[in-house]
C-alpha positions in Angstrom: 24.0 -1.7 -39.6 24.2 1.1 -42.0 25.7 4.6 -41.3 22.1 6.1 -40.9 21.0 3.5 -38.7 24.1 3.9 -36.4 23.8 7.8 -36.2 19.9 7.7 -35.7 19.1 5.0 -33.7 17.4 5.5 -30.4 19.8 5.6 -27.4 17.2 4.5 -25.0 17.3 1.1 -24.1 14.3 -1.1 -23.7 12.7 -1.0 -20.2 13.8 -3.7 -18.0 11.7 -5.4 -15.2 8.2 -6.2 -15.0 5.8 -4.3 -17.2 4.3 -1.4 -15.7 0.8 -2.0 -14.2 -1.8 0.7 -13.4 -4.7 1.3 -11.0 -7.6 3.8 -12.0 -10.1 5.1 -9.6 -13.4 6.3 -11.5 -16.1 7.8 -9.5 -18.9 10.6 -9.7 -18.1 13.5 -7.6 -20.9 16.1 -8.1 -19.2 19.3 -6.9 -16.8 21.9 -8.1 -15.3 22.3 -4.7 -12.2 20.0 -5.4 -10.4 20.4 -1.9 -11.6 16.9 -0.7 -10.2 15.2 -4.1 -6.9 17.1 -3.5 -6.7 16.0 0.3 -7.6 12.4 -0.9 -4.9 12.5 -3.7 -2.3 13.8 -1.0 -3.3 10.8 1.6 -2.9 8.5 -1.6 0.5 9.7 -2.8 1.9 9.7 0.6 0.5 6.2 1.3 1.9 4.6 -1.9 5.4 6.4 -1.5 5.7 5.1 2.2 4.6 1.5 1.1 6.9 1.8 -2.0 4.3 0.3 -4.1 4.6 2.8 -7.0 3.6 6.4 -7.8 0.5 8.4 -7.9 0.3 9.7 -11.4 -2.5 12.3 -11.1 -6.1 12.8 -12.1 -8.7 14.0 -14.4 -11.7 16.0 -13.1 -14.5 17.1 -15.3 -15.0 21.0 -15.2 -18.5 20.7 -13.7 -16.9 18.1 -11.0 -19.3 15.2 -12.3 -16.6 12.6 -13.0 -13.1 12.2 -11.5 -10.4 9.6 -12.4 -7.3 9.2 -10.1 -4.3 7.3 -11.8 -1.7 5.2 -9.8 1.2 3.1 -11.6 3.6 0.4 -10.2 5.2 -2.9 -10.9 2.1 -4.8 -9.3 -1.3 -3.5 -9.6 -2.4 -5.9 -6.7 0.1 -4.5 -4.3 -1.1 -0.9 -5.2 -4.8 -1.8 -4.5 -4.1 -3.3 -1.3 -2.3 -0.3 -0.3 -4.9 2.2 -1.3 -8.0 0.0 -0.4 -8.4 1.2 2.9 -8.3 4.7 2.2 -10.9 4.0 -0.6 -13.3 2.3 1.8 -13.3 5.0 4.3 -13.8 7.9 1.9 -17.8 8.6 1.7 -17.6 10.2 -1.7 -16.0 7.0 -3.3 -19.0 4.9 -2.5 -19.9 3.1 -5.7 -16.5 3.9 -7.6 -15.1 1.6 -10.0 -11.3 0.5 -9.3 -9.7 -0.9 -12.5 -6.3 -2.7 -12.2 -4.5 -3.0 -15.5 -1.8 -5.8 -15.4 0.5 -4.2 -18.1 0.3 -1.4 -20.7 -3.4 -0.1 -21.2 -4.2 -1.7 -24.6 -6.4 -4.4 -26.3 -5.5 -7.6 -24.9 -4.0 -6.3 -21.6 -5.5 -8.4 -18.4 -7.5 -6.3 -16.2 -9.9 -6.5 -13.1 -12.7 -4.3 -12.2 -13.8 -3.9 -8.6 -16.8 -1.8 -7.6 -16.9 -0.2 -4.2 -20.0 -0.9 -2.3 -22.6 1.9 -2.4 
């Protein structure tokens, strides 16, 4: 290893353990009154933490309130989905939502499963 390689190499270690999985909930909201989304986020966040299934990463909301995506991650997408699925099922504005489980980093070739909630 050369002098420059030793001086400027990354100090970060490669991540250990299983790859990070992700769960994304995408739905049409249709309102600029976001209080119900924020309340849903709080419920999801606390449920995931209590179950030690991962973390709630945040959301993307269109300015006009049309489209919303909620992001969660952890070591097991199936476990995350099991933890949040009762919440999703009992939330009226999530009817018809799409839940995508990513079994590794989101990129080409990563396994995923898409679940559509009943309308």
